[in-house]
N, C-alpha and C positions, 0 to 999 in steps of 0.2 A: 579476891584475886583469882583469876582463871588459871587453868592448867598451863597456859603458855607463859605466864609471867613469873619472874624470879625476884625474890626480895633480897636486896643486898643491904646488909647492916653496916652502918657507918661508912658510906662511900667517901672516898678521898675528895675533898672539895676542889682540888686542882684538876679533877677528871673532866669537868666542864669548864671550858674557856669560852667567854662570850663571843670571841671571834670564830670559834669552831662550832659551837652549839648554842646559839642564842635562844635557849628555851628556859622559861622561868622554872624555878625549883619545883613548884607544885604541879607542873605538867611533864616533868621528866619521867620517862618510862624505862624500866629495866627489863621488860619482857620482849616477846616476839611481836613483830608487826603482822597481825593476822591477815589483813587485807593483802599485804605483799605475798604472804604464803599462799593465799587463795589464788592469786594471779600467777604465781610461780608453777604450781602443780599442773594445771592443764597445759601450760606451755612446755613443761618438762616431759609430760606424757607424749605430746606430739613429737618432740625431738627424739625420744627413745623409740617411739613407734615407727618413725621414719627409717630407722636402722633395722628394726626387727620385722616389720611387715613388708612383704614383697610388693604390695600395692603402692606403698609410699617410698620405695627405695630409689625411685628417680629423683626424689627430693632430698635424699640423704646428704648430698654435698652442701645443701643450703639449709639444713636442719637448724643449725645454730642461729642463723639470722632470722629464719621464720619463727623459731621458738622465742627469740628475743622480742620480735615484733608482736607476737601473740601475748607475751608477758606484759609488754607495755600497754597493749590494748585492753587486756583484762584488768590491769591495775587501774587504768583510767576509768573503766566501767565500775570497778569495785570501790574505789576510793571515794570518800565523800567530797563534795565540792569544796568544803571549807579546807580540807587537807591540801587539795590542789592549789588553792589560792595561797595558803600559808607557804607552800613549797616554792611558789613562783616569786614571792617577795623577798 
């Protein structure tokens, strides 16, 4: 187990409903999604920098949409192709 994962002892079996989370029990994860965090941080840094840095202040009104687009692009780049295929089906 890495530092991002948490072990939950005796999780309630009702927690996963096949309609809500069709993931087999052996593939369920209780930790953080590392690739999503890796995509989030650079996008968040841009959003914060657009408010604090005078050079980027012209973009501050659009910081949230640019940050969201950057997060999506970074996630697409960091996620494995198998994850993207699983998510689309």
